[in-house]
N, CA, C and O atoms as a GROMACS GRO file, in nm:
protein
  652
    1MET      N    1  12.508  10.663  11.490
    1MET     CA    2  12.364  10.675  11.476
    1MET      C    3  12.302  10.722  11.606
    1MET      O    4  12.214  10.808  11.605
    2SER      N    5  12.346  10.667  11.719
    2SER     CA    6  12.288  10.707  11.847
    2SER      C    7  12.324  10.852  11.880
    2SER      O    8  12.248  10.921  11.948
    3GLU      N    9  12.443  10.897  11.832
    3GLU     CA   10  12.480  11.036  11.854
    3GLU      C   11  12.381  11.128  11.784
    3GLU      O   12  12.339  11.229  11.842
    4GLY      N   13  12.344  11.096  11.663
    4GLY     CA   14  12.248  11.176  11.588
    4GLY      C   15  12.112  11.177  11.655
    4GLY      O   16  12.047  11.281  11.665
    5LEU      N   17  12.068  11.060  11.701
    5LEU     CA   18  11.940  11.052  11.770
    5LEU      C   19  11.945  11.126  11.903
    5LEU      O   20  11.849  11.193  11.942
    6GLY      N   21  12.058  11.115  11.973
    6GLY     CA   22  12.072  11.186  12.101
    6GLY      C   23  12.070  11.336  12.082
    6GLY      O   24  12.006  11.407  12.160
    7ALA      N   25  12.139  11.385  11.979
    7ALA     CA   26  12.141  11.529  11.952
    7ALA      C   27  12.002  11.576  11.910
    7ALA      O   28  11.958  11.684  11.950
    8GLU      N   29  11.934  11.496  11.830
    8GLU     CA   30  11.800  11.532  11.786
    8GLU      C   31  11.703  11.535  11.904
    8GLU      O   32  11.619  11.624  11.915
    9ALA      N   33  11.716  11.437  11.993
    9ALA     CA   34  11.631  11.433  12.112
    9ALA      C   35  11.659  11.553  12.202
    9ALA      O   36  11.567  11.612  12.258
   10ALA      N   37  11.786  11.590  12.214
   10ALA     CA   38  11.821  11.707  12.295
   10ALA      C   39  11.762  11.834  12.236
   10ALA      O   40  11.713  11.920  12.310
   11GLU      N   41  11.765  11.847  12.103
   11GLU     CA   42  11.704  11.963  12.038
   11GLU      C   43  11.554  11.968  12.064
   11GLU      O   44  11.497  12.074  12.086
   12ASP      N   45  11.490  11.851  12.061
   12ASP     CA   46  11.347  11.845  12.088
   12ASP      C   47  11.316  11.887  12.232
   12ASP      O   48  11.219  11.958  12.256
   13VAL      N   49  11.398  11.841  12.325
   13VAL     CA   50  11.379  11.878  12.466
   13VAL      C   51  11.393  12.029  12.483
   13VAL      O   52  11.314  12.092  12.553
   14VAL      N   53  11.494  12.087  12.418
   14VAL     CA   54  11.513  12.232  12.424
   14VAL      C   55  11.394  12.303  12.362
   14VAL      O   56  11.345  12.402  12.417
   15GLY      N   57  11.346  12.253  12.249
   15GLY     CA   58  11.230  12.313  12.184
   15GLY      C   59  11.104  12.308  12.270
   15GLY      O   60  11.028  12.405  12.276
   16VAL      N   61  11.082  12.196  12.336
   16VAL     CA   62  10.967  12.183  12.425
   16VAL      C   63  10.983  12.277  12.545
   16VAL      O   64  10.886  12.339  12.588
   17ALA      N   65  11.104  12.288  12.597
   17ALA     CA   66  11.128  12.380  12.710
   17ALA      C   67  11.104  12.524  12.667
   17ALA      O   68  11.042  12.601  12.741
   18GLU      N   69  11.151  12.562  12.549
   18GLU     CA   70  11.127  12.698  12.498
   18GLU      C   71  10.977  12.724  12.482
   18GLU      O   72  10.928  12.834  12.510
   19THR      N   73  10.904  12.623  12.436
   19THR     CA   74  10.759  12.636  12.421
   19THR      C   75  10.694  12.659  12.556
   19THR      O   76  10.608  12.746  12.570
   20ALA      N   77  10.736  12.582  12.656
   20ALA     CA   78  10.681  12.596  12.791
   20ALA      C   79  10.712  12.733  12.851
   20ALA      O   80  10.625  12.795  12.913
   21VAL      N   81  10.833  12.781  12.832
   21VAL     CA   82  10.872  12.912  12.884
   21VAL      C   83  10.789  13.022  12.817
   21VAL      O   84  10.742  13.113  12.884
   22SER      N   85  10.772  13.012  12.686
   22SER     CA   86  10.690  13.112  12.614
   22SER      C   87  10.546  13.109  12.664
   22SER      O   88  10.486  13.214  12.685
   23ALA      N   89  10.492  12.989  12.681
   23ALA     CA   90  10.354  12.977  12.729
   23ALA      C   91  10.339  13.036  12.868
   23ALA      O   92  10.242  13.108  12.895
   24ALA      N   93  10.434  13.008  12.956
   24ALA     CA   94  10.428  13.063  13.092
   24ALA      C   95  10.436  13.215  13.089
   24ALA      O   96  10.366  13.284  13.164
   25GLY      N   97  10.522  13.267  13.003
   25GLY     CA   98  10.532  13.413  12.990
   25GLY      C   99  10.404  13.475  12.938
   25GLY      O  100  10.361  13.579  12.987
   26ALA      N  101  10.342  13.411  12.841
   26ALA     CA  102  10.216  13.462  12.786
   26ALA      C  103  10.108  13.465  12.892
   26ALA      O  104  10.033  13.562  12.904
   27VAL      N  105  10.099  13.358  12.971
   27VAL     CA  106  10.000  13.351  13.078
   27VAL      C  107  10.029  13.459  13.183
   27VAL      O  108   9.936  13.524  13.232
   28ALA      N  109  10.155  13.477  13.218
   28ALA     CA  110  10.191  13.580  13.317
   28ALA      C  111  10.152  13.719  13.268
   28ALA      O  112  10.098  13.799  13.345
   29HIS      N  113  10.179  13.749  13.141
   29HIS     CA  114  10.142  13.880  13.086
   29HIS      C  115   9.991  13.897  13.084
   29HIS      O  116   9.940  14.006  13.112
   30ALA      N  117   9.919  13.791  13.051
   30ALA     CA  118   9.772  13.800  13.051
   30ALA      C  119   9.720  13.824  13.192
   30ALA      O  120   9.627  13.903  13.212
   31ALA      N  121   9.779  13.756  13.290
   31ALA     CA  122   9.736  13.774  13.429
   31ALA      C  123   9.759  13.917  13.476
   31ALA      O  124   9.686  13.968  13.561
   32GLU      N  125   9.861  13.983  13.420
   32GLU     CA  126   9.890  14.122  13.454
   32GLU      C  127   9.805  14.219  13.373
   32GLU      O  128   9.807  14.339  13.398
   33GLY      N  129   9.730  14.168  13.278
   33GLY     CA  130   9.647  14.252  13.193
   33GLY      C  131   9.723  14.316  13.079
   33GLY      O  132   9.672  14.407  13.014
   34ASP      N  133   9.845  14.269  13.052
   34ASP     CA  134   9.926  14.322  12.943
   34ASP      C  135   9.897  14.238  12.819
   34ASP      O  136   9.972  14.146  12.786
   35TRP      N  137   9.787  14.270  12.752
   35TRP     CA  138   9.736  14.186  12.644
   35TRP      C  139   9.828  14.184  12.523
   35TRP      O  140   9.838  14.082  12.455
   36GLU      N  141   9.894  14.295  12.495
   36GLU     CA  142   9.984  14.299  12.378
   36GLU      C  143  10.100  14.202  12.397
   36GLU      O  144  10.133  14.125  12.307
   37ARG      N  145  10.161  14.206  12.515
   37ARG     CA  146  10.273  14.114  12.540
   37ARG      C  147  10.224  13.971  12.555
   37ARG      O  148  10.295  13.877  12.519
   38ALA      N  149  10.102  13.952  12.607
   38ALA     CA  150  10.045  13.817  12.617
   38ALA      C  151  10.024  13.760  12.477
   38ALA      O  152  10.053  13.643  12.452
   39ALA      N  153   9.974  13.842  12.386
   39ALA     CA  154   9.953  13.797  12.247
   39ALA      C  155  10.086  13.764  12.181
   39ALA      O  156  10.098  13.663  12.112
   40ASP      N  157  10.187  13.849  12.203
   40ASP     CA  158  10.320  13.820  12.149
   40ASP      C  159  10.376  13.690  12.206
   40ASP      O  160  10.436  13.609  12.134
   41GLY      N  161  10.355  13.670  12.336
   41GLY     CA  162  10.401  13.546  12.399
   41GLY      C  163  10.329  13.424  12.344
   41GLY      O  164  10.390  13.319  12.325
   42ALA      N  165  10.199  13.438  12.319
   42ALA     CA  166  10.124  13.326  12.260
   42ALA      C  167  10.173  13.296  12.120
   42ALA      O  168  10.182  13.180  12.079
   43LEU      N  169  10.205  13.401  12.046
   43LEU     CA  170  10.260  13.383  11.911
   43LEU      C  171  10.396  13.313  11.918
   43LEU      O  172  10.423  13.222  11.840
   44ASP      N  173  10.481  13.355  12.011
   44ASP     CA  174  10.610  13.288  12.029
   44ASP      C  175  10.592  13.142  12.067
   44ASP      O  176  10.664  13.055  12.019
   45THR      N  177  10.492  13.116  12.153
   45THR     CA  178  10.464  12.978  12.193
   45THR      C  179  10.425  12.894  12.072
   45THR      O  180  10.473  12.782  12.054
   46SER      N  181  10.340  12.950  11.987
   46SER     CA  182  10.299  12.879  11.866
   46SER      C  183  10.419  12.853  11.775
   46SER      O  184  10.433  12.745  11.718
   47GLU      N  185  10.504  12.954  11.765
   47GLU     CA  186  10.622  12.942  11.680
   47GLU      C  187  10.716  12.832  11.731
   47GLU      O  188  10.767  12.752  11.653
   48HIS      N  189  10.738  12.829  11.863
   48HIS     CA  190  10.825  12.725  11.921
   48HIS      C  191  10.762  12.586  11.904
   48HIS      O  192  10.831  12.491  11.868
   49ALA      N  193  10.631  12.576  11.929
   49ALA     CA  194  10.564  12.447  11.915
   49ALA      C  195  10.568  12.399  11.770
   49ALA      O  196  10.590  12.280  11.744
   50LEU      N  197  10.548  12.491  11.676
   50LEU     CA  198  10.556  12.455  11.535
   50LEU      C  199  10.697  12.409  11.498
   50LEU      O  200  10.714  12.316  11.419
   51GLY      N  201  10.796  12.475  11.555
   51GLY     CA  202  10.935  12.436  11.530
   51GLY      C  203  10.963  12.294  11.576
   51GLY      O  204  11.030  12.218  11.507
   52VAL      N  205  10.912  12.259  11.696
   52VAL     CA  206  10.932  12.123  11.748
   52VAL      C  207  10.853  12.023  11.664
   52VAL      O  208  10.905  11.919  11.625
   53ALA      N  209  10.727  12.056  11.636
   53ALA     CA  210  10.641  11.962  11.564
   53ALA      C  211  10.688  11.940  11.420
   53ALA      O  212  10.668  11.832  11.363
   54SER      N  213  10.750  12.041  11.360
   54SER     CA  214  10.793  12.029  11.220
   54SER      C  215  10.933  11.970  11.207
   54SER      O  216  10.987  11.960  11.097
   55LEU      N  217  10.991  11.931  11.320
   55LEU     CA  218  11.125  11.871  11.322
   55LEU      C  219  11.230  11.962  11.258
   55LEU      O  220  11.322  11.915  11.190
   56GLY      N  221  11.216  12.092  11.280
   56GLY     CA  222  11.316  12.186  11.232
   56GLY      C  223  11.292  12.241  11.093
   56GLY      O  224  11.371  12.322  11.045
   57VAL      N  225  11.185  12.199  11.028
   57VAL     CA  226  11.157  12.248  10.894
   57VAL      C  227  11.138  12.400  10.896
   57VAL      O  228  11.175  12.468  10.801
   58THR      N  229  11.080  12.452  11.004
   58THR     CA  230  11.058  12.597  11.010
   58THR      C  231  11.190  12.674  11.011
   58THR      O  232  11.198  12.784  10.958
   59ASP      N  233  11.294  12.616  11.072
   59ASP     CA  234  11.426  12.681  11.070
   59ASP      C  235  11.480  12.688  10.928
   59ASP      O  236  11.538  12.789  10.887
   60VAL      N  237  11.462  12.581  10.853
   60VAL     CA  238  11.505  12.578  10.713
   60VAL      C  239  11.424  12.680  10.634
   60VAL      O  240  11.479  12.754  10.553
   61TYR      N  241  11.294  12.682  10.657
   61TYR     CA  242  11.209  12.779  10.586
   61TYR      C  243  11.254  12.922  10.616
   61TYR      O  244  11.266  13.003  10.524
   62ASP      N  245  11.279  12.952  10.744
   62ASP     CA  246  11.321  13.088  10.780
   62ASP      C  247  11.451  13.127  10.709
   62ASP      O  248  11.466  13.241  10.667
   63ALA      N  249  11.543  13.033  10.696
   63ALA     CA  250  11.669  13.063  10.627
   63ALA      C  251  11.642  13.094  10.480
   63ALA      O  252  11.698  13.189  10.424
   64VAL      N  253  11.557  13.014  10.417
   64VAL     CA  254  11.522  13.038  10.277
   64VAL      C  255  11.444  13.169  10.264
   64VAL      O  256  11.468  13.247  10.172
   65ALA      N  257  11.352  13.191  10.355
   65ALA     CA  258  11.270  13.313  10.352
   65ALA      C  259  11.357  13.438  10.363
   65ALA      O  260  11.333  13.537  10.295
   66HIS      N  261  11.456  13.430  10.449
   66HIS     CA  262  11.546  13.545  10.467
   66HIS      C  263  11.619  13.576  10.337
   66HIS      O  264  11.636  13.693  10.301
   67GLU      N  265  11.663  13.473  10.268
   67GLU     CA  266  11.738  13.492  10.143
   67GLU      C  267  11.650  13.535  10.026
   67GLU      O  268  11.697  13.602   9.934
   68THR      N  269  11.522  13.498  10.029
   68THR     CA  270  11.434  13.524   9.914
   68THR      C  271  11.335  13.637   9.937
   68THR      O  272  11.261  13.674   9.846
   69GLY      N  273  11.334  13.692  10.057
   69GLY     CA  274  11.241  13.801  10.085
   69GLY      C  275  11.101  13.757  10.125
   69GLY      O  276  11.011  13.840  10.134
   70LEU      N  277  11.082  13.629  10.148
   70LEU     CA  278  10.953  13.580  10.196
   70LEU      C  279  10.936  13.614  10.343
   70LEU      O  280  11.035  13.641  10.412
   71PRO      N  281  10.813  13.614  10.393
   71PRO     CA  282  10.794  13.641  10.535
   71PRO      C  283  10.847  13.525  10.620
   71PRO      O  284  10.841  13.409  10.579
   72SER      N  285  10.898  13.557  10.736
   72SER     CA  286  10.944  13.453  10.828
   72SER      C  287  10.824  13.377  10.883
   72SER      O  288  10.710  13.419  10.866
   73VAL      N  289  10.851  13.266  10.949
   73VAL     CA  290  10.744  13.190  11.014
   73VAL      C  291  10.672  13.281  11.114
   73VAL      O  292  10.550  13.281  11.121
   74HIS      N  293  10.749  13.357  11.190
   74HIS     CA  294  10.691  13.449  11.288
   74HIS      C  295  10.597  13.549  11.220
   74HIS      O  296  10.484  13.569  11.265
   75ASP      N  297  10.644  13.611  11.112
   75ASP     CA  298  10.562  13.710  11.042
   75ASP      C  299  10.438  13.646  10.981
   75ASP      O  300  10.329  13.704  10.985
   76ALA      N  301  10.453  13.527  10.924
   76ALA     CA  302  10.339  13.458  10.863
   76ALA      C  303  10.235  13.420  10.970
   76ALA      O  304  10.116  13.440  10.950
   77LEU      N  305  10.282  13.366  11.082
   77LEU     CA  306  10.189  13.333  11.191
   77LEU      C  307  10.121  13.458  11.245
   77LEU      O  308  10.002  13.458  11.274
   78SER      N  309  10.198  13.565  11.257
   78SER     CA  310  10.141  13.691  11.305
   78SER      C  311  10.032  13.740  11.211
   78SER      O  312   9.925  13.781  11.256
   79GLU      N  313  10.058  13.736  11.083
   79GLU     CA  314   9.958  13.782  10.985
   79GLU      C  315   9.832  13.696  10.991
   79GLU      O  316   9.721  13.749  10.991
   80VAL      N  317   9.850  13.565  10.996
   80VAL     CA  318   9.735  13.474  11.001
   80VAL      C  319   9.653  13.498  11.127
   80VAL      O  320   9.530  13.504  11.121
   81THR      N  321   9.720  13.512  11.241
   81THR     CA  322   9.646  13.533  11.366
   81THR      C  323   9.578  13.668  11.369
   81THR      O  324   9.468  13.681  11.424
   82HIS      N  325   9.640  13.771  11.309
   82HIS     CA  326   9.575  13.902  11.304
   82HIS      C  327   9.451  13.899  11.214
   82HIS      O  328   9.347  13.955  11.248
   83VAL      N  329   9.464  13.835  11.099
   83VAL     CA  330   9.349  13.826  11.008
   83VAL      C  331   9.236  13.748  11.074
   83VAL      O  332   9.120  13.790  11.070
   84ALA      N  333   9.269  13.635  11.135
   84ALA     CA  334   9.166  13.554  11.202
   84ALA      C  335   9.106  13.631  11.320
   84ALA      O  336   8.984  13.630  11.339
   85GLY      N  337   9.190  13.696  11.397
   85GLY     CA  338   9.141  13.773  11.511
   85GLY      C  339   9.051  13.887  11.469
   85GLY      O  340   8.948  13.913  11.531
   86ASP      N  341   9.091  13.957  11.362
   86ASP     CA  342   9.008  14.067  11.312
   86ASP      C  343   8.872  14.015  11.265
   86ASP      O  344   8.769  14.077  11.291
   87ALA      N  345   8.872  13.902  11.195
   87ALA     CA  346   8.746  13.846  11.146
   87ALA      C  347   8.657  13.803  11.262
   87ALA      O  348   8.537  13.829  11.261
   88LEU      N  349   8.716  13.737  11.361
   88LEU     CA  350   8.637  13.696  11.478
   88LEU      C  351   8.586  13.818  11.554
   88LEU      O  352   8.471  13.821  11.597
   89GLY      N  353   8.673  13.917  11.571
   89GLY     CA  354   8.633  14.038  11.642
   89GLY      C  355   8.520  14.110  11.570
   89GLY      O  356   8.423  14.153  11.634
   90ASP      N  357   8.531  14.124  11.439
   90ASP     CA  358   8.425  14.190  11.363
   90ASP      C  359   8.294  14.112  11.372
   90ASP      O  360   8.187  14.170  11.386
   91GLY      N  361   8.304  13.980  11.364
   91GLY     CA  362   8.184  13.897  11.375
   91GLY      C  363   8.118  13.909  11.510
   91GLY      O  364   7.996  13.921  11.519
   92LEU      N  365   8.199  13.906  11.616
   92LEU     CA  366   8.143  13.922  11.750
   92LEU      C  367   8.083  14.061  11.769
   92LEU      O  368   7.976  14.075  11.830
   93PHE      N  369   8.151  14.164  11.716
   93PHE     CA  370   8.099  14.300  11.728
   93PHE      C  371   7.963  14.309  11.659
   93PHE      O  372   7.870  14.369  11.713
   94ASP      N  373   7.953  14.251  11.540
   94ASP     CA  374   7.826  14.254  11.468
   94ASP      C  375   7.717  14.178  11.543
   94ASP      O  376   7.602  14.220  11.545
   95LEU      N  377   7.753  14.066  11.604
   95LEU     CA  378   7.656  13.987  11.678
   95LEU      C  379   7.613  14.058  11.807
   95LEU      O  380   7.494  14.063  11.839
   96VAL      N  381   7.709  14.114  11.880
   96VAL     CA  382   7.682  14.173  12.011
   96VAL      C  383   7.624  14.314  11.999
   96VAL      O  384   7.542  14.353  12.081
   97GLY      N  385   7.665  14.389  11.898
   97GLY     CA  386   7.617  14.526  11.881
   97GLY      C  387   7.710  14.626  11.947
   97GLY      O  388   7.784  14.592  12.039
   98ALA      N  389   7.706  14.749  11.897
   98ALA     CA  390   7.800  14.852  11.942
   98ALA      C  391   7.785  14.885  12.090
   98ALA      O  392   7.884  14.892  12.162
   99ASP      N  393   7.662  14.904  12.137
   99ASP     CA  394   7.641  14.945  12.276
   99ASP      C  395   7.687  14.839  12.375
   99ASP      O  396   7.762  14.868  12.468
  100GLN      N  397   7.641  14.716  12.354
  100GLN     CA  398   7.679  14.609  12.446
  100GLN      C  399   7.827  14.574  12.434
  100GLN      O  400   7.890  14.536  12.533
  101SER      N  401   7.884  14.586  12.314
  101SER     CA  402   8.028  14.563  12.297
  101SER      C  403   8.109  14.663  12.380
  101SER      O  404   8.205  14.627  12.447
  102HIS      N  405   8.067  14.789  12.374
  102HIS     CA  406   8.137  14.893  12.451
  102HIS      C  407   8.127  14.864  12.601
  102HIS      O  408   8.226  14.871  12.674
  103GLN      N  409   8.005  14.832  12.647
  103GLN     CA  410   7.986  14.804  12.789
  103GLN      C  411   8.068  14.682  12.832
  103GLN      O  412   8.125  14.679  12.941
  104ALA      N  413   8.073  14.581  12.746
  104ALA     CA  414   8.152  14.461  12.777
  104ALA      C  415   8.300  14.496  12.784
  104ALA      O  416   8.370  14.451  12.875
  105ALA      N  417   8.349  14.577  12.689
  105ALA     CA  418   8.490  14.616  12.689
  105ALA      C  419   8.527  14.691  12.815
  105ALA      O  420   8.634  14.668  12.872
  106VAL      N  421   8.440  14.781  12.859
  106VAL     CA  422   8.465  14.856  12.982
  106VAL      C  423   8.473  14.760  13.100
  106VAL      O  424   8.562  14.770  13.184
  107ASP      N  425   8.378  14.667  13.106
  107ASP     CA  426   8.379  14.569  13.216
  107ASP      C  427   8.506  14.483  13.212
  107ASP      O  428   8.567  14.459  13.316
  108PHE      N  429   8.544  14.436  13.093
  108PHE     CA  430   8.666  14.355  13.083
  108PHE      C  431   8.787  14.435  13.128
  108PHE      O  432   8.872  14.382  13.201
  109ASP      N  433   8.796  14.561  13.087
  109ASP     CA  434   8.909  14.645  13.128
  109ASP      C  435   8.912  14.666  13.278
  109ASP      O  436   9.019  14.676  13.338
  110ASP      N  437   8.794  14.672  13.340
  110ASP     CA  438   8.785  14.690  13.485
  110ASP      C  439   8.799  14.560  13.562
  110ASP      O  440   8.796  14.559  13.685
  111GLY      N  441   8.815  14.449  13.491
  111GLY     CA  442   8.830  14.320  13.556
  111GLY      C  443   8.699  14.251  13.589
  111GLY      O  444   8.698  14.148  13.655
  112ASN      N  445   8.588  14.307  13.544
  112ASN     CA  446   8.455  14.249  13.570
  112ASN      C  447   8.419  14.154  13.456
  112ASN      O  448   8.333  14.183  13.373
  113ILE      N  449   8.487  14.041  13.454
  113ILE     CA  450   8.476  13.947  13.342
  113ILE      C  451   8.334  13.895  13.326
  113ILE      O  452   8.281  13.893  13.215
  114LEU      N  453   8.270  13.851  13.436
  114LEU     CA  454   8.136  13.795  13.425
  114LEU      C  455   8.035  13.898  13.377
  114LEU      O  456   7.945  13.866  13.299
  115SER      N  457   8.049  14.021  13.423
  115SER     CA  458   7.959  14.127  13.377
  115SER      C  459   7.981  14.153  13.228
  115SER      O  460   7.885  14.174  13.153
  116GLY      N  461   8.107  14.152  13.185
  116GLY     CA  462   8.136  14.170  13.043
  116GLY      C  463   8.075  14.061  12.958
  116GLY      O  464   8.018  14.088  12.852
  117ILE      N  465   8.086  13.937  13.004
  117ILE     CA  466   8.026  13.825  12.932
  117ILE      C  467   7.874  13.842  12.930
  117ILE      O  468   7.809  13.810  12.830
  118GLY      N  469   7.816  13.892  13.040
  118GLY     CA  470   7.672  13.918  13.045
  118GLY      C  471   7.630  14.019  12.939
  118GLY      O  472   7.528  14.001  12.873
  119HIS      N  473   7.709  14.126  12.924
  119HIS     CA  474   7.676  14.226  12.821
  119HIS      C  475   7.685  14.164  12.681
  119HIS      O  476   7.602  14.193  12.595
  120MET      N  477   7.786  14.079  12.660
  120MET     CA  478   7.798  14.015  12.530
  120MET      C  479   7.678  13.924  12.502
  120MET      O  480   7.623  13.924  12.392
  121ALA      N  481   7.637  13.848  12.602
  121ALA     CA  482   7.522  13.758  12.586
  121ALA      C  483   7.395  13.839  12.561
  121ALA      O  484   7.312  13.802  12.477
  122GLU      N  485   7.378  13.948  12.636
  122GLU     CA  486   7.260  14.032  12.619
  122GLU      C  487   7.256  14.091  12.477
  122GLU      O  488   7.152  14.090  12.411
  123GLY      N  489   7.369  14.141  12.432
  123GLY     CA  490   7.375  14.198  12.298
  123GLY      C  491   7.347  14.093  12.191
  123GLY      O  492   7.274  14.119  12.095
  124ALA      N  493   7.405  13.974  12.207
  124ALA     CA  494   7.380  13.867  12.111
  124ALA      C  495   7.233  13.828  12.112
  124ALA      O  496   7.174  13.803  12.008
  125GLY      N  497   7.175  13.822  12.232
  125GLY     CA  498   7.032  13.789  12.244
  125GLY      C  499   6.945  13.891  12.173
  125GLY      O  500   6.850  13.855  12.104
  126GLU      N  501   6.979  14.019  12.190
  126GLU     CA  502   6.902  14.125  12.122
  126GLU      C  503   6.915  14.112  11.970
  126GLU      O  504   6.816  14.128  11.898
  127THR      N  505   7.036  14.084  11.922
  127THR     CA  506   7.056  14.070  11.778
  127THR      C  507   6.975  13.952  11.724
  127THR      O  508   6.910  13.964  11.620
  128ILE      N  509   6.978  13.841  11.796
  128ILE     CA  510   6.903  13.722  11.753
  128ILE      C  511   6.753  13.750  11.759
  128ILE      O  512   6.679  13.713  11.667
  129GLU      N  513   6.708  13.814  11.867
  129GLU     CA  514   6.567  13.849  11.880
  129GLU      C  515   6.521  13.937  11.763
  129GLU      O  516   6.416  13.914  11.704
  130ASN      N  517   6.601  14.038  11.731
  130ASN     CA  518   6.566  14.127  11.620
  130ASN      C  519   6.565  14.052  11.487
  130ASN      O  520   6.479  14.077  11.403
  131ALA      N  521   6.660  13.961  11.468
  131ALA     CA  522   6.665  13.884  11.344
  131ALA      C  523   6.543  13.793  11.332
  131ALA      O  524   6.485  13.780  11.224
  132VAL      N  525   6.503  13.730  11.443
  132VAL     CA  526   6.385  13.643  11.441
  132VAL      C  527   6.260  13.726  11.414
  132VAL      O  528   6.174  13.686  11.335
  133ALA      N  529   6.248  13.843  11.480
  133ALA     CA  530   6.132  13.929  11.459
  133ALA      C  531   6.126  13.975  11.313
  133ALA      O  532   6.019  13.974  11.253
  134GLN      N  533   6.241  14.014  11.257
  134GLN     CA  534   6.244  14.057  11.117
  134GLN      C  535   6.207  13.940  11.025
  134GLN      O  536   6.133  13.957  10.929
  135GLY      N  537   6.260  13.822  11.056
  135GLY     CA  538   6.227  13.704  10.977
  135GLY      C  539   6.079  13.671  10.983
  135GLY      O  540   6.018  13.639  10.881
  136ALA      N  541   6.020  13.679  11.102
  136ALA     CA  542   5.876  13.652  11.116
  136ALA      C  543   5.795  13.756  11.038
  136ALA      O  544   5.697  13.723  10.973
  137HIS      N  545   5.838  13.882  11.046
  137HIS     CA  546   5.771  13.987  10.970
  137HIS      C  547   5.779  13.959  10.820
  137HIS      O  548   5.680  13.970  10.749
  138ASP      N  549   5.899  13.923  10.774
  138ASP     CA  550   5.917  13.895  10.631
  138ASP      C  551   5.833  13.777  10.585
  138ASP      O  552   5.775  13.780  10.477
  139VAL      N  553   5.825  13.672  10.668
  139VAL     CA  554   5.743  13.556  10.633
  139VAL      C  555   5.596  13.597  10.630
  139VAL      O  556   5.522  13.559  10.540
  140GLY      N  557   5.555  13.675  10.730
  140GLY     CA  558   5.416  13.722  10.733
  140GLY      C  559   5.382  13.804  10.609
  140GLY      O  560   5.276  13.789  10.550
  141ALA      N  561   5.475  13.893  10.570
  141ALA     CA  562   5.453  13.975  10.451
  141ALA      C  563   5.446  13.888  10.326
  141ALA      O  564   5.364  13.913  10.237
  142ALA      N  565   5.531  13.787  10.318
  142ALA     CA  566   5.530  13.698  10.201
  142ALA      C  567   5.400  13.619  10.194
  142ALA      O  568   5.343  13.603  10.087
  143VAL      N  569   5.353  13.570  10.309
  143VAL     CA  570   5.226  13.496  10.312
  143VAL      C  571   5.111  13.588  10.273
  143VAL      O  572   5.022  13.549  10.197
  144SER      N  573   5.112  13.710  10.325
  144SER     CA  574   5.008  13.808  10.292
  144SER      C  575   5.008  13.840  10.142
  144SER      O  576   4.903  13.845  10.079
  145ASP      N  577   5.130  13.861  10.086
  145ASP     CA  578   5.141  13.888   9.943
  145ASP      C  579   5.091  13.769   9.860
  145ASP      O  580   5.025  13.788   9.758
  146ALA      N  581   5.122  13.649   9.904
  146ALA     CA  582   5.078  13.529   9.833
  146ALA      C  583   4.926  13.516   9.841
  146ALA      O  584   4.862  13.481   9.742
  147ALA      N  585   4.869  13.545   9.957
  147ALA     CA  586   4.723  13.539   9.972
  147ALA      C  587   4.657  13.643   9.882
  147ALA      O  588   4.556  13.614   9.819
  148ASP      N  589   4.713  13.763   9.876
  148ASP     CA  590   4.660  13.867   9.788
  148ASP      C  591   4.664  13.822   9.642
  148ASP      O  592   4.569  13.844   9.567
  149SER      N  593   4.776  13.759   9.604
  149SER     CA  594   4.788  13.711   9.465
  149SER      C  595   4.685  13.604   9.434
  149SER      O  596   4.625  13.603   9.327
  150VAL      N  597   4.667  13.512   9.528
  150VAL     CA  598   4.568  13.407   9.509
  150VAL      C  599   4.428  13.468   9.499
  150VAL      O  600   4.350  13.432   9.412
  151GLU      N  601   4.398  13.563   9.589
  151GLU     CA  602   4.268  13.628   9.587
  151GLU      C  603   4.245  13.699   9.452
  151GLU      O  604   4.137  13.690   9.394
  152GLN      N  605   4.348  13.769   9.404
  152GLN     CA  606   4.338  13.840   9.277
  152GLN      C  607   4.318  13.740   9.163
  152GLN      O  608   4.238  13.765   9.072
  153GLY      N  609   4.391  13.629   9.167
  153GLY     CA  610   4.377  13.527   9.062
  153GLY      C  611   4.239  13.465   9.061
  153GLY      O  612   4.181  13.445   8.955
  154VAL      N  613   4.186  13.436   9.180
  154VAL     CA  614   4.052  13.378   9.190
  154VAL      C  615   3.949  13.478   9.139
  154VAL      O  616   3.856  13.441   9.067
  155GLU      N  617   3.966  13.604   9.176
  155GLU     CA  618   3.873  13.708   9.131
  155GLU      C  619   3.875  13.722   8.979
  155GLU      O  620   3.770  13.732   8.916
  156GLU      N  621   3.994  13.721   8.920
  156GLU     CA  622   4.005  13.731   8.774
  156GLU      C  623   3.942  13.609   8.706
  156GLU      O  624   3.872  13.621   8.606
  157PHE      N  625   3.967  13.492   8.764
  157PHE     CA  626   3.908  13.370   8.709
  157PHE      C  627   3.756  13.377   8.716
  157PHE      O  628   3.687  13.344   8.619
  158TRP      N  629   3.704  13.421   8.829
  158TRP     CA  630   3.559  13.432   8.847
  158TRP      C  631   3.499  13.530   8.747
  158TRP      O  632   3.395  13.505   8.686
  159ASN      N  633   3.569  13.643   8.731
  159ASN     CA  634   3.517  13.744   8.636
  159ASN      C  635   3.516  13.689   8.493
  159ASN      O  636   3.421  13.714   8.419
  160GLN      N  637   3.618  13.615   8.454
  160GLN     CA  638   3.622  13.559   8.319
  160GLN      C  639   3.518  13.449   8.303
  160GLN      O  640   3.459  13.434   8.197
  161ALA      N  641   3.497  13.372   8.407
  161ALA     CA  642   3.402  13.260   8.401
  161ALA      C  643   3.259  13.309   8.396
  161ALA      O  644   3.173  13.244   8.336
  162THR      N  645   3.231  13.423   8.455
  162THR     CA  646   3.092  13.472   8.462
  162THR      C  647   3.061  13.574   8.355
  162THR      O  648   2.952  13.631   8.358
  163GLU      N  649   3.147  13.601   8.264
  163GLU     CA  650   3.120  13.698   8.156
  163GLU      C  651   3.034  13.641   8.051
  163GLU      O  652   3.003  13.709   7.954
   0.00000   0.00000   0.00000
């Protein structure tokens, strides 16, 4: 029994070490500005961490997936992170706006992180300001339309009452 527990503990230690190595590699690639390899490293880190946390279930799944044509854990995680990333990116782009997004991207590429964040905040502020202004306009128009309807109703009532 202790042999089984010892072997299982050793596998967990190896899994945690693999997770740490992947994480360190991802951070190193990000520090170098190699975002594609940093993203791959982060995905590998997630995969290793999931393997440790699931007590090897992911290895069993991968074996079954290989035999049945299902996506591997790596492919499934990659798809989920791409879908989530695309949705977040589209949402941020819509919030920040095309012009400020472009300026922020240029700043980020040049290493001017704070300036890039400033462009994102400015773009988001403009979007929110425009939405509030449009909302105020719409409320004003609705109140005006309601007042016109009330005025018309009172006028019709008065005309019928005085006939």
